[in-house]
ZABAMAR-498809 format. One record per residue: residue number from 1; x, y, z of N, C-alpha, C in turn. Coordinates in Angstrom, 3 decimals. Layout:
N
i: NUM; n_px: X; n_py: Y; n_pz: Z; ca_px: X; ca_py: Y; ca_pz: Z; c_px: X; c_py: Y; c_pz: Z
...
***
This chain:
44
i: 1; n_px: 0.787; n_py: -1.198; n_pz: 0.010; ca_px: -0.020; ca_py: 0.026; ca_pz: -0.004; c_px: 0.856; c_py: 1.277; c_pz: 0.024
i: 2; n_px: 2.090; n_py: 1.187; n_pz: 0.452; ca_px: 2.943; ca_py: 2.418; ca_pz: 0.520; c_px: 3.351; c_py: 2.777; c_pz: -0.844
i: 3; n_px: 3.287; n_py: 1.867; n_pz: -1.850; ca_px: 3.728; ca_py: 2.302; ca_pz: -3.171; c_px: 2.646; c_py: 3.185; c_pz: -3.809
i: 4; n_px: 1.448; n_py: 3.156; n_pz: -3.361; ca_px: 0.440; ca_py: 4.026; ca_pz: -3.813; c_px: 0.733; c_py: 5.552; c_pz: -3.547
i: 5; n_px: 1.502; n_py: 5.748; n_pz: -2.433; ca_px: 1.877; ca_py: 7.079; ca_pz: -2.092; c_px: 2.771; c_py: 7.702; c_pz: -3.210
i: 6; n_px: 3.459; n_py: 6.891; n_pz: -3.876; ca_px: 4.362; ca_py: 7.268; ca_pz: -5.005; c_px: 3.638; c_py: 7.236; c_pz: -6.335
i: 7; n_px: 2.822; n_py: 6.192; n_pz: -6.571; ca_px: 2.279; ca_py: 6.065; ca_pz: -7.870; c_px: 1.055; c_py: 7.024; c_pz: -8.187
i: 8; n_px: 0.281; n_py: 7.316; n_pz: -7.204; ca_px: -0.832; ca_py: 8.249; ca_pz: -7.409; c_px: -0.434; c_py: 9.672; c_pz: -7.782
i: 9; n_px: 0.451; n_py: 10.254; n_pz: -6.967; ca_px: 0.983; ca_py: 11.560; ca_pz: -7.432; c_px: 1.732; c_py: 11.568; c_pz: -8.757
i: 10; n_px: 2.505; n_py: 10.432; n_pz: -9.036; ca_px: 3.174; ca_py: 10.383; ca_pz: -10.295; c_px: 2.197; c_py: 10.295; c_pz: -11.432
i: 11; n_px: 1.077; n_py: 9.560; n_pz: -11.284; ca_px: 0.089; ca_py: 9.471; ca_pz: -12.314; c_px: -0.666; c_py: 10.821; c_pz: -12.528
i: 12; n_px: -0.925; n_py: 11.473; n_pz: -11.463; ca_px: -1.547; ca_py: 12.744; ca_pz: -11.576; c_px: -0.658; c_py: 13.769; c_pz: -12.195
i: 13; n_px: 0.648; n_py: 13.725; n_pz: -11.898; ca_px: 1.609; ca_py: 14.699; ca_pz: -12.510; c_px: 1.711; c_py: 14.449; c_pz: -13.972
i: 14; n_px: 1.819; n_py: 13.134; n_pz: -14.439; ca_px: 1.943; ca_py: 12.819; ca_pz: -15.847; c_px: 0.687; c_py: 13.143; c_pz: -16.584
i: 15; n_px: -0.458; n_py: 12.946; n_pz: -15.945; ca_px: -1.754; ca_py: 13.310; ca_pz: -16.581; c_px: -1.800; c_py: 14.813; c_pz: -16.789
i: 16; n_px: -1.422; n_py: 15.645; n_pz: -15.794; ca_px: -1.474; ca_py: 17.032; ca_pz: -15.896; c_px: -0.437; c_py: 17.501; c_pz: -16.985
i: 17; n_px: 0.723; n_py: 16.852; n_pz: -17.063; ca_px: 1.769; ca_py: 17.188; ca_pz: -18.044; c_px: 1.214; c_py: 16.923; c_pz: -19.406
i: 18; n_px: 0.500; n_py: 15.790; n_pz: -19.661; ca_px: -0.083; ca_py: 15.535; ca_pz: -21.016; c_px: -1.170; c_py: 16.505; c_pz: -21.294
i: 19; n_px: -1.986; n_py: 16.873; n_pz: -20.336; ca_px: -3.079; ca_py: 17.886; ca_pz: -20.584; c_px: -2.438; c_py: 19.265; c_pz: -20.949
i: 20; n_px: -1.432; n_py: 19.627; n_pz: -20.317; ca_px: -0.737; ca_py: 20.957; ca_pz: -20.613; c_px: -0.142; c_py: 20.811; c_pz: -22.007
i: 21; n_px: 0.439; n_py: 19.759; n_pz: -22.332; ca_px: 1.003; ca_py: 19.569; ca_pz: -23.693; c_px: -0.045; c_py: 19.660; c_pz: -24.785
i: 22; n_px: -1.194; n_py: 19.064; n_pz: -24.461; ca_px: -2.348; ca_py: 19.108; ca_pz: -25.494; c_px: -2.843; c_py: 20.506; c_pz: -25.632
i: 23; n_px: -3.007; n_py: 21.274; n_pz: -24.553; ca_px: -3.445; ca_py: 22.650; ca_pz: -24.641; c_px: -2.442; c_py: 23.514; c_pz: -25.355
i: 24; n_px: -1.129; n_py: 23.258; n_pz: -25.143; ca_px: -0.150; ca_py: 24.020; ca_pz: -25.827; c_px: -0.213; c_py: 23.792; c_pz: -27.335
i: 25; n_px: -0.440; n_py: 22.567; n_pz: -27.746; ca_px: -0.550; ca_py: 22.195; ca_pz: -29.129; c_px: -1.808; c_py: 22.796; c_pz: -29.800
i: 26; n_px: -2.852; n_py: 22.827; n_pz: -29.075; ca_px: -4.066; ca_py: 23.535; ca_pz: -29.622; c_px: -3.793; c_py: 24.996; c_pz: -29.723
i: 27; n_px: -3.255; n_py: 25.598; n_pz: -28.730; ca_px: -3.016; ca_py: 27.023; ca_pz: -28.729; c_px: -2.036; c_py: 27.529; c_pz: -29.842
i: 28; n_px: -1.117; n_py: 26.676; n_pz: -30.154; ca_px: -0.118; ca_py: 27.090; ca_pz: -31.192; c_px: -0.468; c_py: 26.505; c_pz: -32.582
i: 29; n_px: -1.709; n_py: 26.134; n_pz: -32.754; ca_px: -2.271; ca_py: 25.690; ca_pz: -34.017; c_px: -1.539; c_py: 24.504; c_pz: -34.678
i: 30; n_px: -1.240; n_py: 23.556; n_pz: -33.901; ca_px: -0.529; ca_py: 22.351; ca_pz: -34.387; c_px: -1.487; c_py: 21.426; c_pz: -35.097
i: 31; n_px: -2.784; n_py: 21.557; n_pz: -34.853; ca_px: -3.786; ca_py: 20.653; ca_pz: -35.455; c_px: -4.532; c_py: 21.299; c_pz: -36.577
i: 32; n_px: -4.061; n_py: 22.394; n_pz: -37.137; ca_px: -4.852; ca_py: 23.082; ca_pz: -38.177; c_px: -4.942; c_py: 22.309; c_pz: -39.432
i: 33; n_px: -3.828; n_py: 21.815; n_pz: -39.991; ca_px: -3.855; ca_py: 21.240; ca_pz: -41.329; c_px: -3.293; c_py: 19.828; c_pz: -41.200
i: 34; n_px: -4.167; n_py: 18.845; n_pz: -40.891; ca_px: -3.788; ca_py: 17.511; ca_pz: -40.654; c_px: -3.480; c_py: 16.748; c_pz: -41.951
i: 35; n_px: -4.144; n_py: 17.122; n_pz: -43.019; ca_px: -4.004; ca_py: 16.353; ca_pz: -44.288; c_px: -3.038; c_py: 17.067; c_pz: -45.268
i: 36; n_px: -2.601; n_py: 18.207; n_pz: -44.991; ca_px: -1.821; ca_py: 18.981; ca_pz: -45.886; c_px: -0.455; c_py: 18.306; c_pz: -46.174
i: 37; n_px: 0.205; n_py: 17.843; n_pz: -45.154; ca_px: 1.514; ca_py: 17.245; ca_pz: -45.292; c_px: 1.436; c_py: 15.960; c_pz: -46.134
i: 38; n_px: 0.363; n_py: 15.186; n_pz: -45.890; ca_px: 0.203; ca_py: 13.949; ca_pz: -46.645; c_px: -0.053; c_py: 14.218; c_pz: -48.090
i: 39; n_px: -0.791; n_py: 15.221; n_pz: -48.423; ca_px: -1.045; ca_py: 15.623; ca_pz: -49.870; c_px: 0.219; c_py: 16.164; c_pz: -50.531
i: 40; n_px: 1.016; n_py: 16.968; n_pz: -49.758; ca_px: 2.215; ca_py: 17.515; ca_pz: -50.321; c_px: 3.267; c_py: 16.480; c_pz: -50.715
i: 41; n_px: 3.246; n_py: 15.377; n_pz: -50.028; ca_px: 4.219; ca_py: 14.291; ca_pz: -50.359; c_px: 3.900; c_py: 13.695; c_pz: -51.686
i: 42; n_px: 2.560; n_py: 13.580; n_pz: -52.036; ca_px: 2.181; ca_py: 13.002; ca_pz: -53.327; c_px: 2.264; c_py: 13.923; c_pz: -54.558
i: 43; n_px: 2.381; n_py: 15.177; n_pz: -54.258; ca_px: 2.500; ca_py: 16.121; ca_pz: -55.392; c_px: 3.942; c_py: 16.255; c_pz: -55.844
i: 44; n_px: 4.108; n_py: 16.390; n_pz: -57.200; ca_px: 5.413; ca_py: 16.588; ca_pz: -57.753; c_px: 5.885; c_py: 18.043; c_pz: -57.688
***
């Protein structure tokens, strides 16, 4: 049971870190053009 004292805060910290990374990506418009790069590869 003492391992939960370490794992629960670690899981909460990693979840918060992922959430902050997601919001940063949305705010800097990383998800604007999802298909553009795939189409540019096929064009000559």
